[in-house]
C-alpha positions as a Markdown table, in Angstrom:
| # | Residue | x | y | z |
|---|---|---|---|---|
| 1 | Met | 227.0 | 174.2 | -45.5 |
| 2 | Lys | 226.1 | 170.4 | -44.9 |
| 3 | Met | 228.9 | 168.4 | -43.8 |
| 4 | Pro | 229.1 | 165.8 | -47.0 |
| 5 | Gln | 229.1 | 168.9 | -49.3 |
| 6 | Leu | 232.4 | 170.1 | -47.5 |
| 7 | Leu | 233.7 | 166.3 | -47.7 |
| 8 | Ile | 232.7 | 166.1 | -51.6 |
| 9 | Leu | 234.2 | 169.4 | -52.4 |
| 10 | Leu | 237.4 | 168.7 | -50.2 |
| 11 | Leu | 238.1 | 165.4 | -52.0 |
| 12 | Thr | 237.4 | 167.2 | -55.4 |
| 13 | Ile | 240.0 | 169.7 | -54.7 |
| 14 | Leu | 242.3 | 167.2 | -53.6 |
| 15 | Val | 242.0 | 165.6 | -56.9 |
| 16 | His | 242.5 | 168.7 | -58.9 |
| 17 | Val | 245.7 | 169.3 | -56.7 |
| 18 | Ala | 247.3 | 166.2 | -57.0 |
| 19 | Ala | 246.6 | 166.1 | -60.9 |
| 20 | Gly | 248.2 | 169.6 | -61.2 |
| 21 | Phe | 251.6 | 168.3 | -59.9 |
| 22 | Pro | 254.3 | 167.6 | -62.7 |
| 23 | Thr | 254.5 | 163.6 | -63.3 |
| 24 | Asp | 258.2 | 163.8 | -63.9 |
| 25 | Arg | 258.8 | 165.4 | -60.4 |
| 26 | Arg | 260.9 | 163.0 | -58.3 |
| 27 | Ala | 260.6 | 163.7 | -54.7 |
| 28 | Leu | 259.9 | 161.9 | -51.6 |
| 29 | Pro | 256.5 | 160.1 | -50.8 |
| 30 | Gly | 256.6 | 162.1 | -47.4 |
| 31 | Gln | 257.5 | 165.5 | -49.3 |
| 32 | Asp | 254.2 | 164.8 | -51.7 |
| 33 | Lys | 252.0 | 164.0 | -49.1 |
| 34 | His | 253.3 | 167.2 | -47.0 |
| 35 | Ala | 252.4 | 169.6 | -50.0 |
| 36 | Ser | 249.0 | 168.2 | -51.0 |
| 37 | Trp | 247.7 | 168.8 | -47.4 |
| 38 | Asp | 248.9 | 172.3 | -47.3 |
| 39 | Asp | 247.0 | 173.2 | -50.3 |
| 40 | Val | 243.8 | 171.2 | -48.8 |
| 41 | Asn | 244.3 | 173.2 | -45.3 |
| 42 | Val | 244.1 | 176.4 | -47.0 |
| 43 | Val | 241.1 | 175.7 | -49.2 |
| 44 | Ala | 239.7 | 174.2 | -46.1 |
| 45 | His | 240.2 | 177.4 | -44.1 |
| 46 | Gly | 238.8 | 179.6 | -46.6 |
| 47 | Leu | 235.4 | 177.2 | -46.7 |
| 48 | Leu | 235.2 | 177.7 | -42.8 |
| 49 | Gln | 235.5 | 181.4 | -43.2 |
| 50 | Leu | 233.1 | 181.3 | -45.8 |
| 51 | Gly | 230.3 | 179.2 | -43.7 |
| 52 | Gln | 231.1 | 181.4 | -40.7 |
| 53 | Gly | 230.5 | 184.7 | -42.6 |
| 54 | Leu | 227.1 | 183.3 | -44.0 |
| 55 | Lys | 226.1 | 182.1 | -40.2 |
| 56 | Glu | 227.1 | 185.6 | -38.8 |
| 57 | His | 225.0 | 187.0 | -41.7 |
| 58 | Val | 222.1 | 184.8 | -41.1 |
| 59 | Asp | 222.0 | 185.5 | -37.1 |
| 60 | Lys | 222.1 | 189.2 | -37.7 |
| 61 | Thr | 219.2 | 189.0 | -40.2 |
| 62 | Lys | 217.7 | 187.0 | -37.7 |
| 63 | Ala | 218.1 | 189.5 | -34.7 |
| 64 | Gln | 217.0 | 192.7 | -36.9 |
| 65 | Met | 213.6 | 190.4 | -37.9 |
| 66 | Arg | 213.1 | 190.2 | -34.0 |
| 67 | Asp | 213.7 | 193.6 | -33.4 |
| 68 | Ile | 211.3 | 194.6 | -36.1 |
| 69 | Asn | 209.0 | 192.3 | -35.0 |
| 70 | Ala | 209.0 | 193.4 | -31.3 |
| 71 | Lys | 208.8 | 197.2 | -32.8 |
| 72 | Leu | 205.5 | 196.3 | -34.6 |
| 73 | Lys | 204.3 | 194.8 | -31.5 |
| 74 | Ala | 204.8 | 197.9 | -29.7 |
| 75 | Phe | 203.0 | 199.7 | -32.4 |
| 76 | Asn | 200.1 | 197.3 | -32.2 |
| 77 | Ser | 199.8 | 198.2 | -28.2 |
| 78 | Thr | 199.9 | 201.7 | -29.2 |
| 79 | Met | 197.2 | 201.6 | -31.8 |
| 80 | Ala | 195.1 | 199.5 | -29.2 |
| 81 | Glu | 195.5 | 202.4 | -26.7 |
| 82 | Leu | 194.9 | 204.9 | -29.6 |
| 83 | Glu | 191.7 | 203.0 | -30.2 |
| 84 | Lys | 190.7 | 202.9 | -26.4 |
| 85 | Lys | 190.9 | 206.9 | -26.5 |
| 86 | Gln | 188.8 | 207.2 | -29.6 |
| 87 | Gln | 186.0 | 205.1 | -28.0 |
| 88 | Glu | 186.4 | 207.3 | -24.6 |
| 89 | Gln | 186.0 | 210.3 | -26.9 |
| 90 | Asn | 183.3 | 208.7 | -28.7 |
| 91 | Glu | 181.5 | 207.9 | -25.8 |
| 92 | Ala | 182.3 | 211.4 | -24.3 |
| 93 | Leu | 180.9 | 213.2 | -27.6 |
| 94 | Met | 177.8 | 211.2 | -27.3 |
| 95 | Thr | 177.0 | 212.1 | -23.9 |
| 96 | Arg | 176.8 | 215.9 | -25.2 |
| 97 | Gly | 173.4 | 217.0 | -26.7 |
| 98 | Gly | 171.4 | 219.8 | -27.2 |
| 99 | Glu | 172.8 | 223.5 | -28.8 |
| 100 | Val | 175.7 | 221.5 | -30.1 |
| 101 | Glu | 174.5 | 218.1 | -31.5 |
| 102 | Gly | 175.5 | 218.9 | -35.1 |
| 103 | Lys | 178.8 | 219.2 | -34.1 |
| 104 | Glu | 179.0 | 216.4 | -31.7 |
| 105 | Lys | 177.6 | 213.9 | -34.5 |
| 106 | Met | 180.4 | 215.0 | -36.7 |
| 107 | Ala | 182.7 | 214.4 | -33.7 |
| 108 | Val | 181.1 | 210.7 | -33.5 |
| 109 | Glu | 181.4 | 209.8 | -37.3 |
| 110 | Leu | 185.1 | 211.1 | -37.5 |
| 111 | Ala | 185.9 | 209.1 | -34.1 |
| 112 | Glu | 184.3 | 206.0 | -36.0 |
| 113 | Glu | 186.3 | 206.5 | -39.0 |
| 114 | Val | 189.7 | 206.8 | -37.0 |
| 115 | Arg | 188.7 | 203.7 | -35.2 |
| 116 | Val | 188.3 | 201.6 | -38.7 |
| 117 | Lys | 191.8 | 203.2 | -39.8 |
| 118 | Val | 193.3 | 201.8 | -36.4 |
| 119 | Glu | 191.6 | 198.5 | -37.1 |
| 120 | Glu | 193.0 | 198.4 | -40.6 |
| 121 | Val | 196.3 | 199.0 | -39.0 |
| 122 | Lys | 196.3 | 196.6 | -36.4 |
| 123 | Lys | 195.2 | 193.8 | -38.9 |
| 124 | Gln | 198.1 | 194.9 | -40.9 |
| 125 | Ser | 200.3 | 194.6 | -38.1 |
| 126 | Glu | 199.1 | 191.3 | -37.1 |
| 127 | Asp | 199.9 | 189.9 | -40.8 |
| 128 | Ile | 203.3 | 191.4 | -40.3 |
| 129 | Ser | 203.8 | 189.7 | -37.1 |
| 130 | Ser | 202.6 | 186.3 | -38.8 |
| 131 | Arg | 204.8 | 186.8 | -41.8 |
| 132 | Met | 207.7 | 187.5 | -39.3 |
| 133 | Asp | 207.0 | 184.1 | -37.2 |
| 134 | Arg | 206.9 | 182.0 | -40.3 |
| 135 | Leu | 210.1 | 183.8 | -41.9 |
| 136 | Glu | 211.9 | 182.7 | -38.4 |
| 137 | Glu | 210.8 | 179.5 | -38.5 |
| 138 | Lys | 212.2 | 178.9 | -42.3 |
| 139 | Val | 215.4 | 180.5 | -41.2 |
| 140 | Asp | 215.3 | 178.1 | -38.1 |
| 141 | Glu | 214.4 | 175.0 | -40.3 |
| 142 | Val | 217.3 | 175.9 | -43.0 |
| 143 | Leu | 219.7 | 176.5 | -40.0 |
| 144 | Thr | 219.0 | 173.4 | -38.4 |
| 145 | Gly | 219.2 | 171.2 | -41.5 |
| 146 | Ser | 222.4 | 172.7 | -42.3 |
| 147 | Lys | 224.0 | 171.2 | -38.8 |
| 148 | Leu | 222.3 | 167.8 | -38.7 |
| 149 | Asp | 221.4 | 166.4 | -41.9 |
| 150 | Ser | 224.0 | 164.7 | -43.5 |
| 151 | Asn | 222.4 | 162.4 | -45.9 |
| 152 | Tyr | 221.8 | 164.9 | -48.8 |
| 153 | Ser | 223.5 | 167.6 | -50.5 |
| 154 | Asp | 222.1 | 170.9 | -52.0 |
| 155 | His | 224.7 | 173.1 | -53.4 |
| 156 | Ser | 221.8 | 176.1 | -53.6 |
| 157 | Gly | 220.7 | 176.1 | -50.1 |
| 158 | Ile | 223.1 | 179.3 | -49.2 |
| 159 | Pro | 222.0 | 181.2 | -52.4 |
| 160 | Phe | 218.3 | 180.4 | -51.4 |
| 161 | Ile | 218.6 | 181.8 | -48.1 |
| 162 | Gln | 220.2 | 185.3 | -49.2 |
| 163 | Arg | 217.3 | 185.6 | -51.7 |
| 164 | Leu | 215.0 | 184.9 | -49.1 |
| 165 | Val | 216.4 | 187.4 | -46.7 |
| 166 | Ala | 216.8 | 190.0 | -49.3 |
| 167 | Ala | 212.8 | 189.6 | -50.5 |
| 168 | Gln | 212.1 | 189.9 | -47.1 |
| 169 | Asn | 214.0 | 192.7 | -46.1 |
| 170 | Arg | 212.2 | 194.3 | -49.4 |
| 171 | Arg | 209.0 | 193.3 | -47.9 |
| 172 | Ile | 209.7 | 194.6 | -44.5 |
| 173 | Asp | 210.9 | 198.4 | -46.0 |
| 174 | Gln | 207.4 | 198.2 | -48.0 |
| 175 | Leu | 205.2 | 197.5 | -44.8 |
| 176 | Val | 207.4 | 200.0 | -42.7 |
| 177 | Glu | 206.4 | 202.5 | -45.3 |
| 178 | Lys | 202.7 | 201.8 | -45.5 |
| 179 | Ile | 202.9 | 201.8 | -41.5 |
| 180 | Lys | 204.4 | 205.4 | -41.6 |
| 181 | Gln | 201.6 | 206.7 | -44.2 |
| 182 | Gln | 199.0 | 205.3 | -42.0 |
| 183 | Gln | 200.5 | 206.8 | -38.8 |
| 184 | Ser | 200.2 | 210.2 | -40.7 |
| 185 | Lys | 196.9 | 209.7 | -41.6 |
| 186 | Leu | 195.8 | 208.9 | -38.3 |
| 187 | Glu | 197.8 | 212.0 | -36.9 |
| 188 | Lys | 196.1 | 214.3 | -39.5 |
| 189 | Gln | 192.6 | 212.7 | -38.5 |
| 190 | Ser | 193.4 | 213.1 | -34.6 |
| 191 | Leu | 194.5 | 217.0 | -35.4 |
| 192 | His | 191.1 | 217.6 | -37.3 |
| 193 | Leu | 189.2 | 215.7 | -34.0 |
| 194 | Gln | 190.9 | 218.0 | -31.6 |
| 195 | Ala | 189.7 | 221.2 | -33.7 |
| 196 | Leu | 186.4 | 220.2 | -33.9 |
| 197 | Gln | 186.2 | 219.3 | -29.8 |
| 198 | Ser | 187.7 | 222.8 | -29.6 |
| 199 | Lys | 184.7 | 224.9 | -31.7 |
| 200 | Val | 182.2 | 222.5 | -29.8 |
| 201 | Ser | 183.8 | 223.7 | -26.2 |
| 202 | His | 184.3 | 227.4 | -27.5 |
| 203 | Lys | 180.2 | 227.3 | -28.7 |
| 204 | Arg | 179.4 | 225.5 | -25.0 |
| 205 | Val | 181.2 | 228.6 | -23.6 |
| 206 | Lys | 179.4 | 231.3 | -25.2 |
| 207 | Ser | 176.4 | 229.7 | -24.5 |
| 208 | His | 177.2 | 229.7 | -20.8 |
| 209 | Arg | 178.4 | 233.3 | -21.1 |
| 210 | Arg | 175.4 | 234.5 | -22.7 |
| 211 | Arg | 173.3 | 232.7 | -20.1 |
| 212 | Asp | 175.5 | 233.8 | -16.8 |
| 213 | Glu | 175.0 | 238.0 | -18.3 |
| 214 | Glu | 171.4 | 237.2 | -18.7 |
| 215 | Arg | 170.9 | 235.9 | -15.0 |
| 216 | Ala | 173.4 | 238.2 | -13.4 |
| 217 | Leu | 171.1 | 241.2 | -14.7 |
| 218 | Arg | 168.5 | 239.6 | -12.8 |
| 219 | Gly | 170.6 | 238.9 | -9.8 |
| 220 | Glu | 170.2 | 235.0 | -9.7 |
| 221 | Ala | 173.5 | 233.0 | -9.0 |
| 222 | Glu | 174.3 | 231.1 | -11.7 |
| 223 | Glu | 176.6 | 227.8 | -11.7 |
| 224 | Ser | 179.8 | 228.2 | -14.2 |
| 225 | Lys | 180.1 | 224.6 | -15.4 |
| 226 | Gly | 183.3 | 223.7 | -17.2 |
| 227 | Thr | 184.2 | 220.3 | -18.9 |
| 228 | Ser | 185.4 | 219.1 | -15.3 |
| 229 | Gly | 182.8 | 220.9 | -13.1 |
| 230 | Leu | 182.3 | 224.3 | -11.1 |
| 231 | Ala | 185.2 | 227.1 | -11.1 |
| 232 | Arg | 187.5 | 227.0 | -8.2 |
| 233 | Asp | 187.1 | 230.7 | -7.7 |
| 234 | Cys | 186.3 | 233.8 | -9.8 |
| 235 | His | 189.5 | 233.6 | -11.3 |
| 236 | Asp | 189.4 | 230.0 | -12.7 |
| 237 | Leu | 185.7 | 231.5 | -14.2 |
| 238 | Phe | 188.0 | 234.2 | -15.7 |
| 239 | Val | 190.3 | 231.7 | -17.3 |
| 240 | Gln | 187.4 | 229.7 | -18.8 |
| 241 | Gly | 186.1 | 232.6 | -20.6 |
| 242 | Gln | 183.7 | 234.5 | -18.4 |
| 243 | Arg | 184.3 | 238.4 | -18.6 |
| 244 | Ala | 181.0 | 239.4 | -17.2 |
| 245 | Ser | 181.0 | 240.7 | -13.6 |
| 246 | Gly | 178.0 | 239.1 | -11.4 |
| 247 | Ile | 177.1 | 236.2 | -9.5 |
| 248 | Tyr | 178.1 | 232.8 | -9.9 |
| 249 | Thr | 178.7 | 229.4 | -8.2 |
| 250 | Val | 182.1 | 228.1 | -7.3 |
| 251 | Gln | 183.5 | 225.2 | -5.8 |
| 252 | Pro | 187.0 | 225.2 | -4.3 |
| 253 | Glu | 188.8 | 222.1 | -3.5 |
| 254 | Asn | 187.7 | 219.6 | -1.2 |
| 255 | Ser | 184.9 | 221.9 | -0.3 |
| 256 | Gln | 181.1 | 222.3 | -0.9 |
| 257 | Pro | 179.9 | 224.6 | -3.7 |
| 258 | Phe | 178.6 | 228.4 | -2.5 |
| 259 | Ser | 177.3 | 231.7 | -4.6 |
| 260 | Val | 180.1 | 234.5 | -4.9 |
| 261 | Leu | 180.1 | 237.9 | -6.0 |
| 262 | Cys | 183.0 | 238.4 | -8.9 |
| 263 | Glu | 184.3 | 241.2 | -10.6 |
| 264 | Met | 186.2 | 240.8 | -13.9 |
| 265 | Thr | 188.7 | 243.2 | -14.9 |
| 266 | Ser | 191.1 | 243.5 | -17.6 |
| 267 | Glu | 193.6 | 241.2 | -14.9 |
| 268 | Gly | 191.5 | 238.6 | -14.3 |
| 269 | Gly | 188.5 | 237.7 | -12.0 |
| 270 | Trp | 188.4 | 238.7 | -8.3 |
| 271 | Thr | 186.3 | 236.8 | -5.6 |
| 272 | Ile | 184.7 | 239.8 | -3.3 |
| 273 | Ile | 184.7 | 238.8 | 0.4 |
| 274 | Gln | 183.3 | 241.7 | 1.9 |
| 275 | Lys | 181.1 | 244.8 | 0.6 |
| 276 | Arg | 179.6 | 247.9 | 2.3 |
| 277 | Gln | 178.2 | 250.9 | 0.7 |
| 278 | Asp | 175.0 | 252.1 | 2.4 |
| 279 | Gly | 174.7 | 250.7 | 5.7 |
| 280 | Ser | 171.7 | 248.6 | 4.9 |
| 281 | Gln | 173.2 | 245.3 | 6.3 |
| 282 | Asn | 174.0 | 244.9 | 10.2 |
| 283 | Phe | 177.7 | 243.9 | 10.6 |
| 284 | Asn | 177.3 | 243.6 | 14.5 |
| 285 | Gln | 177.0 | 239.9 | 14.3 |
| 286 | Leu | 178.3 | 236.9 | 16.6 |
| 287 | Trp | 181.0 | 234.1 | 16.1 |
| 288 | Glu | 178.5 | 231.7 | 13.8 |
| 289 | Ser | 177.6 | 234.5 | 11.4 |
| 290 | Tyr | 180.8 | 235.5 | 10.8 |
| 291 | Lys | 181.8 | 231.9 | 10.3 |
| 292 | Lys | 178.9 | 231.1 | 7.9 |
| 293 | Gly | 178.6 | 234.5 | 6.2 |
| 294 | Phe | 175.6 | 237.0 | 6.1 |
| 295 | Gly | 174.1 | 239.8 | 3.7 |
| 296 | Ser | 173.2 | 239.8 | 0.4 |
| 297 | Leu | 175.8 | 239.2 | -2.9 |
| 298 | Asn | 173.3 | 242.2 | -4.7 |
| 299 | Gly | 174.2 | 244.5 | -1.6 |
| 300 | Glu | 176.1 | 244.4 | 1.7 |
| 301 | Phe | 177.6 | 241.4 | 2.9 |
| 302 | Trp | 180.4 | 239.0 | 4.6 |
| 303 | Leu | 181.2 | 236.0 | 2.6 |
| 304 | Gly | 182.0 | 234.1 | 5.6 |
| 305 | Leu | 184.9 | 232.6 | 7.1 |
| 306 | Glu | 184.7 | 228.9 | 6.2 |
| 307 | Asn | 184.3 | 230.0 | 2.5 |
| 308 | Ile | 187.1 | 232.7 | 2.7 |
| 309 | His | 189.4 | 230.0 | 4.0 |
| 310 | Ser | 188.5 | 227.3 | 1.3 |
| 311 | Leu | 189.5 | 229.5 | -1.1 |
| 312 | Ser | 192.8 | 230.8 | 0.4 |
| 313 | Lys | 193.9 | 227.2 | 1.2 |
| 314 | Gln | 194.0 | 226.5 | -2.4 |
| 315 | Gly | 197.3 | 228.6 | -3.1 |
| 316 | Gln | 198.8 | 231.8 | -2.7 |
| 317 | Tyr | 196.3 | 234.4 | -2.6 |
| 318 | Val | 196.4 | 238.4 | -2.7 |
| 319 | Leu | 194.2 | 240.6 | -1.0 |
| 320 | Gln | 193.1 | 244.1 | -2.3 |
| 321 | Val | 191.5 | 246.4 | -0.1 |
| 322 | Glu | 189.6 | 249.2 | -1.4 |
| 323 | Leu | 188.2 | 252.4 | 0.8 |
| 324 | Ser | 186.3 | 255.5 | 0.0 |
| 325 | Asp | 186.3 | 258.0 | 3.1 |
| 326 | Arg | 183.6 | 260.7 | 4.1 |
| 327 | Ala | 185.7 | 263.5 | 2.3 |
| 328 | Gly | 185.4 | 261.4 | -0.8 |
| 329 | Glu | 189.0 | 260.1 | -1.2 |
| 330 | Gln | 190.1 | 256.7 | -2.3 |
| 331 | His | 192.6 | 254.5 | -0.6 |
| 332 | Met | 194.0 | 251.0 | -1.8 |
| 333 | Ala | 196.5 | 248.7 | -0.4 |
| 334 | His | 197.6 | 244.9 | -1.7 |
| 335 | Tyr | 198.6 | 242.1 | 0.8 |
| 336 | Arg | 199.6 | 238.3 | 0.3 |
| 337 | Phe | 197.0 | 236.8 | 2.0 |
| 338 | Gln | 196.3 | 233.5 | 3.7 |
| 339 | Leu | 193.7 | 232.5 | 6.3 |
| 340 | Asp | 193.5 | 229.5 | 8.9 |
| 341 | Gly | 190.8 | 227.1 | 9.6 |
| 342 | Glu | 188.5 | 227.3 | 12.7 |
| 343 | Glu | 191.0 | 224.7 | 14.4 |
| 344 | Lys | 193.5 | 228.0 | 14.7 |
| 345 | Lys | 190.4 | 230.8 | 15.0 |
| 346 | Phe | 190.8 | 231.8 | 11.8 |
| 347 | Ala | 194.0 | 233.2 | 12.0 |
| 348 | Leu | 194.9 | 235.9 | 9.4 |
| 349 | His | 198.6 | 236.1 | 7.6 |
| 350 | Leu | 199.1 | 239.5 | 5.6 |
| 351 | Glu | 202.5 | 240.5 | 4.0 |
| 352 | Gln | 202.5 | 244.2 | 2.8 |
| 353 | Glu | 202.9 | 244.4 | -1.0 |
| 354 | Thr | 204.1 | 247.8 | -2.1 |
| 355 | Ser | 204.2 | 248.2 | -5.7 |
| 356 | Ser | 204.5 | 252.2 | -5.0 |
| 357 | Gly | 204.8 | 254.0 | -2.0 |
| 358 | Ala | 201.6 | 255.4 | -2.4 |
| 359 | Glu | 199.7 | 252.7 | -0.9 |
| 360 | Glu | 198.5 | 252.9 | 2.8 |
| 361 | Glu | 198.8 | 250.3 | 5.6 |
| 362 | Ile | 195.3 | 249.9 | 5.9 |
| 363 | Met | 195.5 | 246.6 | 7.4 |
| 364 | Thr | 198.5 | 246.4 | 9.7 |
| 365 | Thr | 200.8 | 243.4 | 9.4 |
| 366 | Ala | 202.8 | 244.1 | 12.6 |
| 367 | Ala | 200.9 | 241.1 | 14.3 |
| 368 | Ser | 200.6 | 238.6 | 11.5 |
| 369 | Gly | 199.0 | 235.5 | 12.5 |
| 370 | Arg | 196.1 | 237.1 | 14.7 |
| 371 | Pro | 192.9 | 235.2 | 15.5 |
| 372 | Phe | 189.2 | 236.7 | 14.5 |
| 373 | Ser | 187.3 | 237.8 | 17.2 |
| 374 | Thr | 183.5 | 238.5 | 18.0 |
| 375 | Ala | 181.6 | 239.7 | 21.2 |
| 376 | Asp | 181.1 | 236.4 | 22.1 |
| 377 | Arg | 184.5 | 234.9 | 21.1 |
| 378 | Asp | 187.1 | 237.5 | 22.6 |
| 379 | Asn | 190.5 | 236.4 | 20.8 |
| 380 | Asp | 192.0 | 239.9 | 20.7 |
| 381 | Leu | 195.5 | 240.5 | 22.4 |
| 382 | Thr | 194.2 | 242.7 | 24.7 |
| 383 | Ala | 194.1 | 241.2 | 28.3 |
| 384 | Asp | 191.1 | 243.5 | 30.0 |
| 385 | Val | 188.9 | 244.4 | 27.0 |
| 386 | Asn | 187.0 | 242.7 | 24.5 |
| 387 | Cys | 187.6 | 244.9 | 21.3 |
| 388 | Ala | 184.5 | 243.4 | 19.4 |
| 389 | Glu | 182.4 | 244.3 | 22.2 |
| 390 | Leu | 183.6 | 247.4 | 22.4 |
| 391 | Leu | 184.0 | 248.5 | 18.6 |
| 392 | Thr | 181.0 | 246.1 | 17.4 |
| 393 | Gly | 181.5 | 243.9 | 14.8 |
| 394 | Gly | 184.0 | 241.1 | 14.2 |
| 395 | Trp | 187.4 | 241.8 | 12.9 |
| 396 | Trp | 191.5 | 240.6 | 13.4 |
| 397 | Phe | 191.9 | 243.0 | 16.4 |
| 398 | Ser | 195.3 | 243.1 | 18.3 |
| 399 | Ser | 194.2 | 246.2 | 19.9 |
| 400 | Cys | 191.3 | 248.0 | 19.7 |
| 401 | Gly | 192.8 | 251.3 | 18.0 |
| 402 | Glu | 194.2 | 250.2 | 14.4 |
| 403 | Ser | 191.2 | 249.6 | 12.2 |
| 404 | Asn | 187.7 | 247.8 | 11.9 |
| 405 | Leu | 186.0 | 247.6 | 8.7 |
| 406 | Asn | 183.4 | 246.0 | 9.9 |
| 407 | Gly | 182.0 | 248.1 | 12.6 |
| 408 | Arg | 179.0 | 250.2 | 12.6 |
| 409 | Tyr | 178.2 | 252.4 | 9.3 |
| 410 | Pro | 177.7 | 256.1 | 10.4 |
| 411 | Arg | 174.4 | 256.6 | 9.3 |
| 412 | Arg | 174.5 | 260.4 | 10.6 |
| 413 | Pro | 177.7 | 262.6 | 10.4 |
| 414 | Ser | 176.6 | 264.3 | 13.8 |
| 415 | Leu | 177.2 | 261.1 | 15.4 |
| 416 | Leu | 180.9 | 261.3 | 14.3 |
| 417 | Arg | 181.8 | 263.6 | 16.6 |
| 418 | Arg | 181.3 | 261.8 | 19.6 |
| 419 | Gln | 184.2 | 259.7 | 20.1 |
| 420 | Lys | 182.4 | 256.6 | 21.1 |
| 421 | Ser | 180.3 | 256.5 | 18.2 |
| 422 | Arg | 183.3 | 257.3 | 16.4 |
| 423 | Arg | 185.4 | 254.5 | 17.5 |
| 424 | Gln | 182.3 | 252.1 | 16.8 |
| 425 | Ala | 181.9 | 253.0 | 13.4 |
| 426 | Met | 184.0 | 251.5 | 10.6 |
| 427 | Phe | 187.5 | 253.0 | 10.8 |
| 428 | Trp | 190.9 | 252.7 | 9.7 |
| 429 | Thr | 193.9 | 254.4 | 11.0 |
| 430 | Ser | 196.3 | 256.2 | 8.5 |
| 431 | Leu | 200.1 | 256.6 | 8.5 |
| 432 | Lys | 200.0 | 259.8 | 9.8 |
| 433 | Gly | 197.8 | 258.6 | 12.9 |
| 434 | Gln | 194.5 | 260.1 | 12.1 |
| 435 | Asn | 191.4 | 257.9 | 12.8 |
| 436 | Asn | 189.4 | 258.0 | 9.3 |
| 437 | Ser | 185.6 | 257.0 | 9.5 |
| 438 | Leu | 184.8 | 255.3 | 6.2 |
| 439 | Lys | 181.7 | 255.4 | 3.8 |
| 440 | Thr | 182.6 | 252.4 | 1.4 |
| 441 | Thr | 184.6 | 249.4 | 1.4 |
| 442 | Leu | 185.6 | 246.5 | -0.5 |
| 443 | Leu | 187.5 | 243.5 | 0.0 |
| 444 | Lys | 188.3 | 240.9 | -2.7 |
| 445 | Ile | 191.0 | 238.2 | -3.3 |
| 446 | Ala | 192.5 | 236.5 | -6.3 |
| 447 | Pro | 195.5 | 234.0 | -6.6 |
| 448 | Val | 198.8 | 235.8 | -7.1 |
| 449 | Thr | 199.0 | 235.1 | -10.9 |
| 450 | Ile | 196.6 | 237.8 | -11.7 |
| 451 | Lys | 199.2 | 240.3 | -10.5 |
| 452 | Gln | 201.8 | 238.2 | -13.0 |
């Protein structure tokens, strides 16, 4: 309330108070004056409280409007980010072609519709922000005028502010409700777009799966590409939807792509690192051959120490060893598995996994951390003998009598009768201490999650 209004109101009250006293009252002049000023003080105190209450209400309303303005600006920023994401998805969808072109066109149209909705909400947010700024300016002008203007008196100022604040509150409530409705529509559109993208991705996976199965039958390596590139290993292919065993191209983290033979089971995908079945491949190789790998993925092969290391360094892996001997008996063992790089001579780290007591200790874990040895790189733990030269092939030898799954393949059973030939053939030592000659070997690895 302006100061002149208070003075006029106070004078009016004083006149009415003076007129209200009885005319026949006889009292001292000082007492009449004292009684009149008490009434005036009471009325003035009430008016000051009314003015203070109005000022607090206006300040509170002003703070609420600023808070709403900040929320609207934050919502505007969120809408801008959503628009950016939709544009990125639109560009990603436009780059896809071929067999899913119809679906991608629908996704692009839907993304454009979402972008239009975002533009509408953005304009409404800007309009709300502009209205709030104008309202704040009006309130500031009214409050400033009530403090500085002493030339005019307008008794309707306070009711006008109250009506203005009430009207703006109603308008803000309506706009907030509209924003909620628009946000609900945008969420529905986003869900629709995600469902469409999922359908497109599923169709692409089915197409790749069909193509991989055809190439696997022809013995050709096929790159299995997902939306983010090549798979890290065979289990990653299984997670992406591949279910056919065969040859694929993988790319472990921080490594170059290479072809692998995958065995898909109900548990997941296993990457085979060694396979022997008929003696068609000579395993009596030197260091560089064992480092790079040799053989054919369609027959017998060694995947290569570098490739095995690039797979195992991605996380915790499990090694499964499957053997069959000349008597037709099958043997299996599981290990926690890790292979170091060439700087540590491809040292092998094993930890026995015994889910049951029936498993043999095919590869002993007593000297875990032993390096790899070949005839030209004697890294075994025997001081006066080169185990790789004596037993042929390359292996993680500690001594020369435990196991060697990369020894010579025994072509004629009669040769096994001679001790030297028997030791040079691929063999393993059972828990009973017997050296068993083998017919087939299979070494395969997978992340430990395949066992969970």
